[in-house]
N, C-alpha and C positions, 0 to 999 in steps of 0.2 A: 451359852453360859449355863443354861439350865440342864444341860446334858453332859456335865463333867467339866465344863469350862472354868468354873470358879477355882478349883484346886490349881489348874494350870496358871490362871491369873495370879494366884497367890505366890506361886513359885517364881514367876517372872518378876513380880514386884519385889520379892526378896532379893533376887539377883541384881536388880537395878539399884536398890538401896545400898547393897554392899559394894557394888561396882563403882558407885559414884563417890565413895568415900576418899578415893585417891586417884590421881591420873592413871589412865590405863586404856585398854581396848574399849571398855564401855563408854568412858567419857569421850574418847575419840569418835566413836560411832555416833553418839548423841550430839556431837558438835557439828555434824554435817549440816549444811545450810538447809536442805529440804526438811530435815527433822526439826531444826530450830524454828523454821517458819511454821511447821505444823504445831509445834508447842505454843507458839505465839497465839494462834487462833484456836487452840484446843478447846477452850470453853465454848466458843461458838459452834465448833464441830459437835461437841456433846449436846448442845442445846438444840441445834437445828436438824440433826440427822434424822430424828424420829419423824417429824412432819414431812421431811423430804422423802423418806422411804415409804411413808404411808400414801402420799399423793402420787408418787411415781410408780404406778403399778405396770405390769406387763401389758394390760389391756389399754392403758392410757398412752404409754410410751411407744408401744408397738414392737419392742424388742424384749428379750429375756436373757436369763443366764448371766454370764460374765459381762456381756455388753450392758445389760441393765444395771448391774452392780457398779461398773465403772461410771455410768451416767449418774447414778445416785451419788457416788462419792465426789464426782466433779462438781455437781450442783451444790452439795453440802459444803465443799471447800470454798466455792465462790461466794455463797451466802455468808459463810462464817468470816471470810476476808472482808467483805463489805461491812458487816456488823462490827468487826474489829476497828476499822478505820473511822467509820461514821458514828458509832455509838460507844463502844467499849473504851477505846483510847481517849476520846475527849472526857469521858466520865472519870477515868483513872487520873487524868492530869488536871482535873478541875477546870476544864476550859468551857464547860457549859454554863451559860448565864443562869444565875439563880432564878431570875424571873421566868425563864423558859422552863425550868424545873417545876416552878409553881403552876405554870399554865398547863404543862403536860400532866401533872398530877391531878389537877382539878378536872381536866377533860376526861381523864381515865375514870375518875370517881363518878363523874356525871354519866358516862357511858354505862358503867356497871349499874348505877341506880336506875337508869332508863330501862335496861334489860330486866331488872327485877320488877319494875312497875308494869312494863308492857307485855312481858311474856307471862301468860297465865300459869299460876301454880298448878302442877299436875296436869299440864296440857297433854291431851291424848296423842301419843306418838304412834299409836297403832293405826296407821293410815289405811290399812287394808280391811277394816271392819266393813261388813255389808251395810249399805244404807238402810236405816230402819224402815223408811217408807217403802222402799223397793222390796225389802224382805217381807213386809206384811202383804204387799200386793202379789208377790210371787209364791207365797207359802202354799204348801200342799193343802188342799181343801178336803175335808172328810168325804168319803164316798157315800152315796145314798145307802140308807139302811136296807138290809135284806127285805124283799117284798114290796119296797116302795117303787113308785113309778120313776124310771130313769129319765134324765134330761134328754131332749131330742138329739139325735146325732148331729155333731158339729158340721157346719158347712164351711168351716174356716180352712186356712191353709194346711191343716193336718192331712188333707187328702192330696196335697201337692208334694213334689219332691222336696226333701228337707234342704233349706238354704244353707250353703256352706261358705259364703263369702260375706265380707263386711263392707259397708259403704262408709264406715267411719274409722276403721282401724288403719294402721300404717300399711302401705302396699307391701305385700309379700307374695310368695309363690302360692298358687292355688292349692289348697289342701285336698287330700283324698277324702272321699266320703265313706270309705270302707270302715266298718267297725272292726276293731282288733279282736277277732274271735280267737278262742283258745282251744287247742286240741288236747288230747289226753296227755301230751307231754308239756302242756302249758306253753307251747310256742305261739307267737303272734302271727296271725295270718297276714299275708301281703297281697292277697287277691280280694277283689270286691265281690261280696256275696250278693245274690239277688235281694233287692230291697223288700223287707217284709211289709205286709199290708198295714195301713194306719190303725191306730188304737181306737179311733173314734172319739178320743178325749185327750187332754194333755197328758204327756208322760209325767209320772210322779217320781221325782229324784230326791233322794236324801243323801246329803254329803256328811261324812263322818271323818274326824281326824284332828290334826293339830292346827297351828296357825297358818300353815301353807294351805291346808284344806279350807280354812276361813277365807283366805285371800282368793283362792281359786273359786270357792263357792260364791264369793261376792260377785265375781264375774258371771257365774251361772245365774245368780239371782237377777242381776241387771238384764241379762239376755232373756230370761223367762218373763220378766216383767214387760219387756218389749214384744214378746211373742207368747201371750197367754194361752193361745190355742195349741202351742207346741209342747209346753212344759210348765210344770210347777216345781219349785225347788225350796226345800227346807234344809237347815244346817244344824247338825249336832257336832260342834267342834269347839275347841278351846286351846289356847297356846300351851305347848308342851304336852300334848295328849297323844301318846302312842298306844299301841296295842300290846306291848310288853308290860306285864303286870307285876306289882309287888316291888319290894326293895326301895332304894332311894337313889337319886341321881346327884352326886356331890356338887356338880356345877350349878344346881338350882339355887344354892346359897340361901336356903330358907324360904324361897318363893314357893307358895303352895300349888305348884303346877299339878302334882299328882292328885291332890285332894279334889281339885276342880275336874280333872280327867275322870276320876272314879265316879263323880256325880254324873258326868255325861254318859259314860259307858255302862254304869250299873243302874242308873235311874232313868235318864232321859231317853237313851237309845231303845231299851226294851219297850218302854211305853210307846214311843213313836212308831216302832215297827208294827205294833198291833193296831194303834189308832189311825195311823196315816196310810198303812198298807202300800208302801212305795213299790214302784215297778223296778227301780234300780237303786241300789245302795252303793255310793261311791266311797271307797276307802283310800285315804291319802295321808301319809306320814312321810316327812322328809328327814328330819334329824333325830327325833326323839328315840327311835328304836335302834340306833347305833351308838348312843351316848354311853360312856362308862357308867356302870351301875353297881351298887352294893346291895346284895340280898342278905348276906350273913357276914358279920365281921371276921369270922374265921376264914372265909373265902377271900376276903379283901375285895378290891375293885376289879370288876371283870368287864371285858368288851366282847363283841360278837366273835372274835377269834377263839375265845375260850369255849369248849364244848358245853359247859354248864350254862353260859349265856345263850349260846345258839339253841340249846334245848328249850329254854324258857321262851325264846323268841318264837320257835315253832309252836309251842303250846299256846302262847298268846294269840297267834294268828289263826290257829285252828279253832280256838275258843270263840273268837268273834265271828268267824265263818259259821260255826255251828249255831251260834245264837241267831244269826240272821236266817239261815236256812230252816231252822226249826220253828221260827215264829212268824215268818212272812214268806210270800211267794216271790220276793224280790230277786232280781239278778244282781250278783255282786260284781262290781267293776273296780279292780285295783288300779290305781293310777301310778305309773312310773314317773316320779317327779324329775324335773330338770336338775342337772348338776348345779351346786350352789357355790358361791364365793362371797362370804359375808362382807358387805360393804366394798366388794371388788378389791380387796387388799392382797389377794394371792397368799393369804396366811393359812397354813394347814390347820385343820380342826378335825375331830373325829368324824363329823358328818360330811367332810370333803374327801375322806380317805377312800380311794377306789376299792380297796380290799374289803373294807367294812360294808360299803354299799353293795358290792357283789354278793356278800354273804346274805344280806337282807333280801336282795332281789331273788336269790336262789330259794329262800324260804317262801317268798310269795309264789314263785312258780310251782313249788312243791304243794303249797296249799291249794292253788287253783287245780292242780292235777287230781286232787281228791274229789273235787266237785266240778268236773269239766262241763257238765250240763247247766251249772248254776253260776259259774264264775269265769271271768276273763280278765285280761290285762290290756289296758289302754296306755300306749307308750307316748306320753306327753313329751318326754325328754327327746325322743327321736324326732318328733314333729317339730319341736322348737329348734333343734339343731339343724334340721333340713331347711327351715325357713329363715335362719339367721337370728331368730328372736332370742335364742339362748344367751347371746352376748350383748343384747340390747340393755344398756344400763338404765335407760329411762323406763323400760318395761318392769325391771325389778330394782328399784333404787337401792335397796339394802343387799342386793345379790341373792335374795332368798324369797321375798314375797312380791307378788304382782302388784303393781300400781293399779288403781281401780280401772283406768281406761284400758290398760293392757289386759287385765283379767277379763273384761267384757269382750275385748277383741278376740282373745283366745277362745272364749265360750262361743262367740258368734261364728267365728270362722271355722272352728274345728271341734272343740270338745263337746259343746252342746249337741250338735248333730250326732256325734258318736253315741252319746248317752240316749238320745231318742231312738236311734236304731237298736241299741241294746235292749231298751224297753219293748220295742216291737218284736224283736227276736224272742224275748222271754215270753211274750204273749202267744207267739206262734208255737214255741216249744212246749209250753205248759209246764206243769210241775212234775218232778220225778215221781214215779210210783213208789 
């Protein structure tokens, strides 16, 4: 309807109105019993089709395409028919006892009142925030000042092979312990390199990005808190924070995502790069950097398919890379996020468009190719798809952000060890001359 359907609907409506004025082909067609039956339950079809279509997704039903459409239509018709005979027809004919009307009305009002009282106002629906106590325990600790006596070398498990399996997460295929190293063409390695020597201290990991970075970072925080000799993790992330700068995102609807993001990228990140001296900076953005954006009203709304948007995307990614490489010795790890499906509805959105995602991933590869000795890609998407976690609804309840337990399992089983290996490789490789 939103792509040219309304004019067609208007034309059909006009034809129907004119055709029904006198007996003829239109009246004969609409007098057919199936169409009469559909007209009888049409209000129920209108009312119930939306929740039916929302609930009956391809993932839940197990079929797609025309078969899924027929299933949805069948369920909608069945529900509407029951509603017609059980609810609508008795109401129309006045066959419902007024006492029942009073009881139902009172019960409905009581239920609504109870919800208002019991559900806290402004309840935090952001279930993926890092636990404050764990975040404090896992946070990167300042390094000893130059000239001070360093702490004795750790005798903890940092000298042992990095653990790559979880005793608490759901059973899945054993992950590879190879770090996704990047060649000059920014391709991801599929062979396991020799394990670098231990750092002699926890790896220092700084996570930067949007709400998916927050959710993934929460898992890394929990993992680091349980393995304090392996890693320390701090997070510089906020919802709706990508690395494309300037302009406005119309879908923000007045929410100050960009203002908060500017504070993180322009104030907090530069300060933390200097004060925390991370070994690894994790960069993760899922949706923000493919969302339609307006920089200039004369240009209108652009998406990554437009060369002007793509150019600003490249500029933003190179700018944050240059900031990190010029102010810290950290190795940059770009995360390739899993494919998303908001609330598992199968509903298209800009950040589920494979073409837009590929444009952004190509920019990431090009950015890595400029600094092959300081940057790499870790393919979280490929790992999740190979283990089956990508389609686990419980792991990502909203189809986008990890649940806390899943985030910790991902960090424990695969991502955390990848980042520790990246930190060790960075220490071995040293800084570019």
